[in-house]
N, C-alpha and C positions, 0 to 999 in steps of 0.2 A: 615540334621543337627540334633543334639540332641535337645530334647525339654527342654526349660529352665523353670523350675517350678516357679510359682508365688505364693507368700504367702500373705495372708491377715493379716494386722496388728491386733494383739489381738487374732488371732486364734491359738489354741494350736495344736502343731504338734508333733506326736509320731511316731518315726521311727519304722518300722515293725521288729518284732523279728523273727529270723530264727534260728532254731536249726542247730548246726554244723553237725549233723548226717542226717539232712533232705536233700533230693535231690534238687538240684537247680531248680527253676521254669524255664520253657522253655522261658517265656517272658523276665525274667531278663537276661538269658544267651544270647538271641539274642540282647538284648539292649546293653550288654557289648561288644559283638562282633562288633556291629555297631559303637560303640564309638571308639573302637580300630582302625577300618578301617578308620573312619573319621580323627582320629588323624594322622594315617599314611599318608593318602593322603595330609593332610595339611603340614606335615613335609616335604614330598617330594616336594611339591610346593614351600615351603620356601627355600629348598635347591637349586632348580632350579633358582628361582628369585634372590636370594641374590647375587650370583656371577655376574649375568648379569648387575645389577645396578652398582656394583663396577667397572666392566669392562667399562661400558659406561662413568662413571665418569672419569676414568683414560684416556680414549680416548679423551674426551672433553678437559681435562687439557692439554694434549699433543698438540692438535690442536691449542689451544689458544697460546701456546708458539711458535709453528711454525709460526703462522700468525704474532705474534709480531716480531719474528726474520726476517721475510720477510719485514715488515715495516721498521725495523732498517736498513736493508741492501739496501733498495730502494735508499737512498740518496748517496750510494757509487757506483751506476751504475749496468749495466747488469751483469757483471762478479760476483759481490758480491751477486746479487739476485740468479743467477744460483747455486752458492755454497750453499746458504741457502735453495734452493729448494730440496736439498738432504734429507731434513727432512719431505717431504710431506707424508701424510698418504695414499693418493691414488689419482688417476686421477680425481675422482669425489668429492673430499673433498673440503670444503670451502677454505682451504689454497691454493689448486691448482688454484682455480679461482682467488684468490688474486695474485698469482704469474704471471698468464697470464696478468692480468690488469697492475700490477706494471712493468712487464718487457716491455710491449708495451710502457708505458710512459717513462721509462728509456731509451729505445732504441731511441725513438723520440728525447729526450733531447740530447743524445749523438750525434746523426746525425746532429741536429741543431747546436750544439757546433762545430762540425767538419766543417760544412759549414761556420759558422761565422769565424773560424780560417783561412779557405781557403780564404775567402773574405778579411780578414785583411792582410794576406800575399800578396795577389795580389795587394791590395791598397799600401802596402809598396813598392812592386816592381815598381809600377807605379811611385811613388814619387822619388824613387832612380834613375830610368832611366831618368826621366825628369831633376832631379838635376844634374846628371853627364853630361847629354847631353848639359845642359846650359853652361858648361865650355868649349865648343868647341871654337876653335880659328878661325874658318871660317865656312861659310855656307855649304861648301862641306863636311867638317869634321863632322858637325852636322848631315847632311843627311846620311852620311855613317854609323855613329854610330847607328842611329835609325833604318836603314835598317837591321842592324845586330842583334839588340836586340828585335825588336818588333814582328817578326814572332814567336819566342818562347813564348813571352808574350801572343800572341793571342791563341796559342795552349793550354796554361795553362788555359786561360779563358774558352775555349770551353770544356776542360776536367772538369772544375768546373760546367758545366751546362749552360754556357752562349752561346747564339746562335752565329753563325758565323757572322751575320750582326752586332749584338751588340758588339762582340769582335773587329770587324773592327772599329766601332765607338770609342771604348775605346782606340784603338791604335792611332786613330786620335787625341784624347784628349791628349795623351802623346806627340805627335808631337807639338800640339798647346802650351802646357805648356813649353816644352823644348825650343821652338823658342822664346816665350815671355821672358823666363829667359835669354836666350842668348843675345837677343836684349838689355835688361836692363843692363846686365853686360858690353856689348860693349859700351853702352852709358856712363856708369859710368867710363869706362877706356878711354873715349873720342875717341873711335875707331868708328867714325860715319860711315865710309865707310863700315865696316863689319856689323854694325847694319842695314844699308840700304840693304845690300846684303841678310842678313837673312830674313828681312821682305819681300823682293821680292820673295824669294824662297818658303816661307811658308805662304804667305798671304792668300792662299786658305783655310787654316784651321782656320782663324780668323773670328769672327763675325764683323758686320758693326761697332758696338761700339768699339770693340777692335782695329779695323783698325784705327779708328779716334784717339783713345788714343795713339796708338803706333806711328802713323805718327806725331801726335802732340809732343810726347816725343822726337822723333828723330829730328824733325825740331827745337824744342826749344833748344835741346842740341847743335845742329849744330850752331844755332845762338849765343848761349852763348859761344861756343868755338871760333867762329870768333871774337866776341866782346872782349874776353879775349886776343886773339892774338893782335888785334889792340891796346888794352889798354897797354899791356906789351911793345909794340914797342914805344908807345907815350912817355915813360919815357926818352928814349934816344933822342927824337926829340924835346923836350920842356924843359922848366925850372923846370919841376917836379911838378908844382902846379896842383891841381885838375882841375881848370878851363882850363888851357892850355892843359892838357892831354886830357880832354874831347873834346875840340874843335878840336884838331888834329885828334883824333880817329874818330869823327863823319864825318870828311871830307873824310875819306877813303871808305865810303860805303853809298849806298842809300837803303839798305835792312832795312825795317821797324823793323823786329824782332831783327836784329843786333843793330840797333839804340836804341831800347828799353833797350836792355841789357847794352849798353854803358851808357845810362842815369843812370841805377841802379848802375853801377860801379863808375860813377862819383859822385853820391850822397853818396855812401859809403866812397869814398876817402875824400869827403868834411867833412863828420862827423868825420872821423879819424883826419883830420887836425884841426878841432875845438876842439876835445878832447885833442890833443897835445898842442894846443894853450892855452887851459884852464889850463893845468898843468903848462905851462910856467908862466902864470899870477899868479898862486897860489904860485909858488916858489918866484917870485919877491915880492909879497905882504907879504910873511913871512920873508923877509930880516930883519936882526937885526939892520942895519944902512944904510945910504945912500951909503957909500962905498961898503958895502956888496951887496946892490941892483945893483950897477953899475957893479960889478964883475959878478953877476949872469946874468945880461943883456948881457954882452959880450959873454957869453957861450950859450945864447939862440938863438932861431930863430926869435925873436921879435926885433932884433937890428935895423931893417929898419922901424919899426912901429913908426911913429912920436909921437903919443899920449903916447905910452908906454915909449919912450925915455924921454919925458918931465916929466912924472910922476916919473921916476927913479931919475932924477936929482933934483926933488923937494921933494924927499922922506924924510919924517920926519917933513916936514913943516905943520903947522896946516892950516885948511881951513879957509879963511877969513870970509866967510859967511856960516859956517857949518850948515847943516840942516839934522837932524836925520830922519825926515819925508821923505825928498827927497831920502836919501840913501835907506831906507827900501822899498820905492816904486819902485825904480830902480832895487833893488837887485832881485826881483822876476819877472820883466817884462821890464826892460830898454833895449833899443836898443843901438847899438854902438854910434850913434849920440847923443842920450839922455845922455849917460854916459859922453861923451866928453864935451857936453854943460854944464853939471853940474860941471865938473872939471874946465872948463874955467871960469865959473862964481864964482868959489870958494865955491860952496855949499858942495862939498866933497873934502877931502884931496887927496894927491897923492896915499897914501896907500889904501884909500877907493875906489879910481878909479880903482886900480888894482884888488881889491876884486870884484868890480862890473863887470869888464871885464872878470874875471874868471867865474863868475856866468853866464854871457851872453854866453860865449863860451861853457860852459857845456850844456846850454839849446839848443844851435844850434847843439850840438853833440847828442842831444836826451836824455840827462840826467838831469832830474829835481831834484832840491835840496829838496826832500820831507822831509828829517829829519830837515832841516832848517825851513821849513814851519810849521812842527809840533811843533818845539821848540818855534817859535814865537807865535803860538796859546796858548801854555802853559804859556808863559810869560804874554800874555794879560789876561788870566783867573786868574793867580796868582796876577797880579797887580790890577785887579778890586777888588779882595777880600781884598787886602791891602788898597784899596782906593787911589791908586797912580794916578796921573794925566796922561793924554795921552802923554804929553811931556816927562815925566819920562819913560813911557812905551817904547816910540820910542828910547830914549837914551839907555835903557837896551838892546833892540833888536839890535841896531847898534853895541853896544860894544860886544855883544855875537857873532854876525855874523862876525865881523872883528877879533875876537880873534884867530880863526883858521878855517881851512877847515875840521878838524877832529871832528866828532860828540861828541866823549867823551870829548875832550878838551873844546868844547863849553859848555857842561854840567858843567864841572869843573869851567869854567868862570862864569856861571850863579850862581853856588853855592857860589862863592866868593862874587858876587854882593849881593846876598840875605843876607849874613852875615852882610853887612853894613846896609841894610834896616830893618833887624830884631832886631836891637839894641834897 
């Protein structure tokens, strides 16, 4: 390297004078040549190094773009990755390693998705076969259909990687589901003989708990069907009342399950009778006059009821010993005897007796007058705020309950009463 001169501050420096005609000193000539040689070598080195750095920079930029392209293609699967791999710089490049890693992951994901799709398809086939088979009209038809369908189903399971043993178990599950569905549909159609035949043919596929449930279902359905048959016949053998029909039907069998079903049928019929009776009493209580009440009674099923007949013929007459407290108490809990006793003693009028009879019949039919109870509670609260006596409260409640069976009309009646008491 050339020597760098060092100058001391304050030192005077005088460049040497050389005549142009003087020969060049040997030292200076060699120094000049060394300088030129060094400069040349430095220039050559710069020429060699500068293109190499630019090339490396360009290669690194292209590699980054390739790796980014591979990452972007990874979410689109193996095919997209392979297409992006055409930009790889070389087999040993970082992007090539990226491609190998990403392709393995994408291939695993695609294979897993295919397996999941195959599993879903086979599960759908299982449900379809079981559902179609449950529509069979006989045990033999069910068995024949399954024998035709299940071998192919087992083959597809094995092709999907399921062992032959597990495929056979899956086939048994289809038989179990199909038989259960067939039994339930047969029971629903009251085809108890077929339900029993399917159960006997396929019972080997049921668990102990399933056997108990299915036998219980078939037995209960058979008992219910027999009970319904006896109940339907009882209508022609009796006067049609719930008590008479139940008594006749019960005399036809000693089967405990059938008798239990008959009791349920009798209770339902009795509730229906009470509901119809309540509606009859309500129509009588809403009559506009005694004549109107008598006409309504002639068209009702209550014409043979002595108390109702007496009430109709006394319709419109006031109660000699009217008691609002007695009426309100009987309305929400009075029995038939209680109501008749109050009517005979003159504590309630004929119309009020019919209202009480309607309320009692509705209760026996299983329908409590909850809106009436809420309304009476509201009357008590309002009357207490107004400072009204208990006697006035009872009078208001009786008047409202007797005004109509319709909740809205009762509210209107209460509003009318309030206008008098708010003056």
